[in-house]
C-alpha positions as CSV (number, residue, x, y, z in Angstrom):
1,X,58.3,-46.6,-20.2
2,X,58.8,-49.3,-17.5
3,X,60.1,-48.6,-14.1
4,X,58.6,-45.1,-14.3
5,X,58.3,-43.4,-10.8
6,X,61.1,-45.3,-9.2
7,X,64.9,-44.8,-9.0
8,X,67.2,-47.1,-10.9
9,X,70.9,-47.1,-11.5
10,X,72.3,-47.6,-15.1
11,X,72.9,-51.1,-14.6
12,X,69.4,-51.8,-13.6
13,X,68.0,-49.8,-16.5
14,X,70.1,-51.7,-19.1
15,X,69.3,-55.0,-17.5
16,X,65.6,-54.2,-17.9
17,X,65.7,-53.1,-21.5
18,X,63.5,-55.2,-23.6
19,X,61.7,-56.7,-20.6
20,X,60.1,-54.2,-18.2
21,X,61.6,-51.3,-20.0
22,X,60.6,-50.7,-23.8
23,X,61.5,-47.1,-24.3
24,X,64.0,-44.7,-22.9
25,X,64.7,-41.1,-23.1
26,X,68.2,-40.5,-22.2
27,X,70.0,-37.0,-21.4
28,X,73.4,-37.4,-22.4
29,X,74.9,-41.0,-22.6
30,X,75.8,-44.1,-20.8
31,X,79.2,-44.4,-19.9
32,X,81.4,-47.1,-21.6
33,X,81.6,-49.0,-18.0
34,X,77.9,-49.1,-18.0
35,X,77.8,-50.9,-21.4
36,X,80.6,-53.2,-21.1
37,X,79.1,-56.7,-21.2
38,X,75.6,-55.2,-22.1
39,X,76.3,-53.9,-25.7
40,X,73.2,-55.3,-27.0
41,X,71.0,-54.1,-24.3
42,X,69.9,-50.8,-26.0
43,X,69.1,-52.6,-29.2
44,X,66.3,-54.6,-27.2
45,X,64.2,-51.2,-26.8
46,X,61.4,-50.5,-29.1
47,X,62.2,-46.8,-29.0
48,X,65.1,-44.8,-27.9
49,X,65.7,-40.9,-27.7
50,X,69.1,-39.6,-26.7
51,X,69.8,-35.8,-26.0
52,X,73.5,-35.5,-26.6
53,X,76.2,-33.1,-27.9
54,X,78.4,-36.0,-29.3
55,X,78.1,-39.2,-31.3
56,X,78.6,-41.9,-28.7
57,X,77.8,-45.9,-28.3
58,X,74.3,-44.7,-26.9
59,X,73.5,-42.6,-29.9
60,X,74.5,-45.2,-32.3
61,X,71.2,-47.1,-31.1
62,X,68.9,-44.1,-30.9
63,X,65.8,-43.7,-33.2
64,X,65.9,-40.0,-32.4
65,X,68.9,-37.7,-31.4
66,X,68.0,-34.4,-30.0
67,X,71.2,-32.1,-30.4
68,X,72.2,-30.4,-27.1
69,X,74.1,-27.2,-27.2
70,X,77.5,-27.0,-25.5
71,X,78.4,-24.6,-22.6
72,X,80.0,-22.1,-25.0
73,X,76.4,-22.0,-26.7
74,X,74.2,-21.2,-23.7
75,X,73.2,-18.5,-21.2
76,X,72.5,-19.6,-17.7
77,X,74.4,-20.6,-14.6
78,X,76.6,-23.4,-13.5
79,X,77.0,-24.9,-10.1
80,X,80.2,-26.6,-9.2
81,X,80.9,-29.5,-6.8
82,X,81.3,-26.8,-4.0
83,X,77.7,-25.5,-4.5
84,X,79.0,-22.3,-6.1
85,X,76.7,-21.1,-8.6
86,X,78.2,-18.8,-11.3
87,X,76.9,-17.2,-14.5
88,X,77.7,-18.3,-17.9
89,X,77.2,-16.4,-21.1
90,X,77.1,-17.4,-24.7
91,X,80.1,-16.9,-26.6
92,X,78.7,-18.4,-30.0
93,X,75.4,-19.1,-31.5
94,X,74.3,-22.7,-31.2
95,X,75.7,-24.8,-34.3
96,X,73.0,-26.1,-36.7
97,X,69.9,-27.1,-34.9
98,X,71.4,-27.6,-31.4
99,X,69.5,-26.0,-28.5
100,X,70.3,-25.8,-24.5
101,X,69.1,-28.9,-22.7
102,X,66.4,-26.9,-20.9
103,X,64.9,-25.5,-24.1
104,X,64.7,-29.1,-25.5
105,X,62.9,-30.0,-22.4
106,X,60.6,-27.2,-22.5
107,X,59.7,-27.8,-26.2
108,X,58.8,-31.4,-25.5
109,X,56.8,-30.4,-22.4
110,X,54.7,-28.2,-24.8
111,X,54.2,-30.8,-27.2
112,X,52.6,-32.9,-24.6
113,X,50.3,-30.0,-23.3
114,X,52.5,-28.5,-20.4
115,X,53.5,-24.9,-20.2
116,X,56.6,-24.2,-17.9
117,X,56.3,-20.4,-18.8
118,X,60.1,-19.9,-19.4
119,X,59.3,-18.0,-22.5
120,X,62.7,-19.0,-23.8
121,X,64.2,-17.0,-21.0
122,X,67.1,-18.3,-19.1
123,X,66.3,-15.7,-16.2
124,X,62.7,-17.1,-15.8
125,X,64.2,-20.6,-15.8
126,X,66.3,-19.6,-12.7
127,X,63.6,-17.8,-11.1
128,X,61.6,-21.1,-11.3
129,X,64.8,-23.1,-9.9
130,X,64.9,-20.5,-6.9
131,X,61.4,-20.9,-6.2
132,X,61.3,-24.5,-5.9
133,X,64.8,-25.9,-4.8
134,X,65.5,-25.0,-1.5
135,X,69.3,-24.8,-1.9
136,X,68.7,-21.8,-4.3
137,X,66.2,-20.2,-2.3
138,X,66.4,-16.4,-2.3
139,X,68.9,-16.1,-5.2
140,X,68.2,-13.8,-8.0
141,X,69.4,-14.2,-11.7
142,X,70.6,-10.3,-11.9
143,X,72.7,-10.8,-8.8
144,X,75.0,-13.1,-10.5
145,X,75.7,-10.8,-13.2
146,X,79.5,-10.8,-12.4
147,X,80.8,-14.4,-13.2
148,X,83.8,-13.7,-11.2
149,X,81.8,-13.6,-8.0
150,X,79.8,-16.8,-7.7
151,X,77.1,-17.3,-5.0
152,X,76.9,-20.2,-2.5
153,X,74.0,-22.5,-2.9
154,X,72.5,-23.7,0.5
155,X,73.2,-27.4,-0.1
156,X,73.0,-29.9,2.9
157,X,76.6,-30.2,4.2
158,X,77.1,-33.8,5.3
159,X,79.0,-34.7,8.6
160,X,82.7,-35.4,8.5
161,X,83.3,-39.1,7.9
162,X,86.0,-41.3,9.3
163,X,88.2,-42.1,6.4
164,X,91.1,-43.6,8.1
165,X,90.2,-47.0,6.8
166,X,90.4,-46.0,3.2
167,X,93.6,-44.4,3.9
168,X,95.2,-47.4,5.2
169,X,93.9,-49.4,2.4
170,X,95.7,-47.2,0.0
171,X,98.8,-47.0,2.0
172,X,99.0,-50.8,1.9
173,X,98.6,-50.9,-1.8
174,X,101.4,-48.3,-2.3
175,X,103.6,-50.3,0.0
176,X,102.9,-53.5,-2.2
177,X,104.2,-51.8,-5.4
178,X,107.3,-53.3,-7.0
179,X,110.0,-50.7,-7.1
180,X,111.8,-52.3,-9.8
181,X,108.9,-52.1,-12.3
182,X,108.5,-49.3,-14.7
183,X,106.3,-46.5,-13.8
184,X,103.6,-45.3,-16.3
185,X,103.9,-41.6,-16.5
186,X,102.7,-41.0,-19.9
187,X,99.5,-38.9,-20.8
188,X,96.9,-40.6,-22.7
189,X,96.2,-39.1,-26.2
190,X,92.9,-37.6,-25.7
191,X,93.2,-35.3,-28.7
192,X,96.2,-33.5,-30.3
193,X,95.2,-29.9,-29.0
194,X,93.4,-28.8,-25.7
195,X,92.5,-25.2,-24.9
196,X,92.4,-24.0,-21.4
197,X,91.1,-20.4,-20.9
198,X,91.9,-18.8,-17.6
199,X,88.8,-16.9,-17.3
200,X,85.4,-17.1,-19.0
201,X,85.3,-15.7,-22.7
202,X,83.2,-12.7,-23.6
203,X,80.3,-12.8,-25.9
204,X,81.8,-12.5,-29.5
205,X,81.3,-13.8,-32.9
206,X,84.8,-14.1,-33.4
207,X,85.3,-16.7,-30.7
208,X,85.5,-19.9,-33.0
209,X,88.3,-18.3,-34.9
210,X,90.6,-19.5,-32.0
211,X,89.7,-23.0,-32.8
212,X,91.2,-22.7,-36.2
213,X,94.4,-21.3,-35.2
214,X,93.8,-17.9,-35.6
215,X,95.5,-15.2,-33.5
216,X,93.1,-14.0,-30.8
217,X,91.0,-11.2,-31.9
218,X,91.1,-8.0,-29.8
219,X,87.4,-8.5,-28.9
220,X,87.8,-11.9,-27.1
221,X,88.4,-11.5,-23.4
222,X,90.5,-14.6,-22.6
223,X,93.6,-14.2,-20.5
224,X,95.6,-16.5,-20.4
225,X,94.9,-18.8,-23.2
226,X,97.0,-22.0,-23.1
227,X,97.7,-24.3,-25.8
228,X,98.5,-27.8,-24.9
229,X,99.6,-30.3,-27.7
230,X,99.8,-33.9,-27.1
231,X,101.2,-34.8,-30.5
232,X,103.8,-32.4,-31.5
233,X,103.6,-33.4,-35.1
234,X,100.2,-32.2,-35.3
235,X,100.8,-28.7,-33.7
236,X,99.6,-25.6,-35.6
237,X,100.5,-22.1,-35.4
238,X,101.0,-21.0,-31.7
239,X,98.0,-19.3,-30.2
240,X,98.5,-17.1,-27.1
241,X,96.8,-14.3,-25.3
242,X,98.3,-11.1,-25.3
243,X,101.0,-10.5,-22.6
244,X,101.9,-14.3,-22.4
């Protein structure tokens, strides 16, 4: 694996494929913008491992795909862009042979002779994070049991920046718009149904029934649940939470 031990962006990695980089282990996928004009870069590798949830252009070139579990299939924590750490709980069991990302990494480490000592426990993993990542110092996994009360990580806060130049550029672009042209206000079709839970869901084996268009089981703690349909011709039976 070339370029090991130094940081390189996606474009540099793809440019080096087949030259100084002969194998890659990719957690996730390259974005379409990364692969634009470089569609054949991954085919130049001798070996490609991709850890992913979905089939993508990156997995199409993979020699091995490690199936990662989705957020609904894992226990652990989630840190948002504001540095707020929140518990997440498994709603459905992992589908087929998928595993949480950290379990896949742990299994590979054990195969290579390294023991992290997580013992298949999200709590042990979080303890390791709290002990080694300064922003999480002092945090305890049990203290995050109420997912409605996140804990603020101690991430470095950057000083305020002067963005007036960027704002002026945007203002000039807006002023240059032609008023007589048609405005594009349509929503791209990203799928005919989207579900948006207003709160985190409870752990229940019936959760997958919602995706099949069934009424909300009384054991699923979702309120409210909105169904957004892009293509009305594909609308199924309405699915709403009690009280909507």
